[in-house]
C-alpha positions as CSV (number, residue, x, y, z in Angstrom):
1,X,-68.3,176.2,-11.6
2,X,-70.4,177.1,-14.6
3,X,-69.5,175.7,-18.0
4,X,-67.7,178.0,-20.4
5,X,-70.0,179.6,-23.0
6,X,-68.7,179.3,-26.5
7,X,-67.9,182.2,-28.7
8,X,-67.1,181.7,-32.3
9,X,-64.6,183.7,-34.2
10,X,-65.6,182.0,-37.4
11,X,-69.1,183.5,-37.1
12,X,-67.8,187.0,-36.7
13,X,-65.3,186.5,-39.5
14,X,-68.0,185.1,-41.8
15,X,-70.4,188.1,-41.0
16,X,-67.6,190.6,-41.9
17,X,-66.8,188.7,-45.1
18,X,-70.5,188.6,-46.0
19,X,-70.8,192.3,-45.5
20,X,-67.8,192.9,-47.7
21,X,-69.2,190.5,-50.4
22,X,-72.6,192.3,-50.3
23,X,-70.8,195.6,-50.8
24,X,-69.2,194.2,-53.9
25,X,-72.3,192.5,-55.4
26,X,-75.4,191.5,-53.4
27,X,-76.2,188.9,-56.1
28,X,-72.8,187.2,-56.1
29,X,-73.0,183.6,-57.2
30,X,-70.2,181.2,-58.0
31,X,-72.4,178.2,-58.6
32,X,-72.7,174.9,-56.6
33,X,-74.5,176.7,-53.7
34,X,-71.7,179.2,-53.3
35,X,-73.7,182.4,-53.2
36,X,-74.2,185.2,-50.7
37,X,-77.8,184.2,-49.9
38,X,-76.7,180.6,-48.9
39,X,-73.9,182.1,-46.8
40,X,-76.2,184.4,-44.9
41,X,-78.6,181.5,-44.4
42,X,-75.9,179.3,-42.9
43,X,-74.7,182.2,-40.7
44,X,-78.2,182.5,-39.3
45,X,-78.5,178.7,-38.7
46,X,-75.1,178.7,-37.0
47,X,-76.0,181.7,-34.8
48,X,-79.3,179.9,-33.8
49,X,-77.4,176.7,-32.9
50,X,-74.9,178.8,-30.8
51,X,-77.8,180.4,-28.9
52,X,-79.5,177.1,-28.4
53,X,-76.2,175.5,-27.1
54,X,-75.4,178.3,-24.7
55,X,-79.0,178.3,-23.4
56,X,-78.7,174.6,-22.8
57,X,-75.5,175.2,-20.8
58,X,-77.3,177.7,-18.7
59,X,-80.1,175.3,-18.0
60,X,-77.6,172.5,-17.1
61,X,-75.6,174.8,-14.8
62,X,-78.8,175.9,-13.1
63,X,-79.9,172.3,-12.6
64,X,-76.5,171.3,-11.2
65,X,-76.6,174.2,-8.7
66,X,-80.1,173.2,-7.6
67,X,-79.0,169.5,-7.3
68,X,-76.0,170.6,-5.1
69,X,-78.3,172.6,-2.9
70,X,-80.7,169.7,-2.5
71,X,-77.8,167.3,-1.8
72,X,-76.7,169.5,1.1
73,X,-80.2,169.8,2.4
74,X,-80.8,166.1,2.2
75,X,-77.5,165.3,3.9
76,X,-78.3,167.7,6.7
77,X,-81.8,166.3,7.1
78,X,-80.5,162.7,7.1
79,X,-78.0,163.5,9.8
80,X,-80.5,165.3,11.9
81,X,-83.0,162.4,11.6
82,X,-80.2,160.0,12.8
83,X,-79.4,162.3,15.7
84,X,-83.2,162.3,16.5
85,X,-83.3,158.5,16.5
86,X,-80.2,158.4,18.7
87,X,-81.7,160.9,21.1
88,X,-85.0,159.1,21.4
89,X,-83.8,155.4,21.4
90,X,-80.1,155.7,22.2
91,X,-77.0,154.9,20.2
92,X,-77.0,151.2,21.3
93,X,-80.6,150.5,20.2
94,X,-81.8,148.4,17.3
95,X,-83.7,151.4,16.0
96,X,-80.4,153.3,15.7
97,X,-79.1,150.4,13.7
98,X,-82.3,150.3,11.6
99,X,-81.7,153.9,10.8
100,X,-78.4,153.0,9.1
101,X,-75.9,153.7,11.9
102,X,-73.6,151.3,13.8
103,X,-74.6,150.5,17.3
104,X,-72.3,151.7,20.0
105,X,-71.7,148.2,21.3
106,X,-70.9,146.9,17.8
107,X,-68.1,149.5,17.2
108,X,-64.6,148.0,17.4
109,X,-62.2,150.2,19.4
110,X,-58.6,149.6,19.2
111,X,-56.8,149.8,22.5
112,X,-53.9,152.2,23.0
113,X,-51.3,149.4,22.9
114,X,-52.7,148.1,19.6
115,X,-52.7,151.6,18.0
116,X,-49.1,152.2,19.2
117,X,-48.0,148.8,17.8
118,X,-49.7,149.5,14.4
119,X,-47.9,152.9,14.2
120,X,-44.6,151.3,14.9
121,X,-45.2,148.6,12.3
122,X,-46.1,151.3,9.7
123,X,-42.9,153.2,10.4
124,X,-40.7,150.1,10.1
125,X,-42.5,149.2,6.8
126,X,-41.8,152.7,5.4
127,X,-38.2,152.5,6.5
128,X,-37.7,149.2,4.8
129,X,-39.2,150.5,1.6
130,X,-36.9,153.5,1.4
131,X,-33.7,151.5,1.9
């Protein structure tokens, strides 16, 4: 999901105010850097920063999209390489283990009785917690 681009009401408000002040007196100056020229200069600086910020967001969103695509491609390739190793050497080979998988003979399978017992224990634990 792309990041929200920022819009600034204060900028629009300042531009409208500057236009009104310019209509009154283009050389308006209240001293202490409170003049129309300084206001227009700050408006331009702010507009420039907004543009830079929004451009940076676009670049970040684009990089994130590219990273997600590469992550999916890498995951698929990794899975296919493991499948290739299992096809060539078998799922019980040391090569399969070297590729990062668990050998078939090393997998622990629970028997049906153990699984049924575990489910029964879980239900009794849940019943005792609710009481």
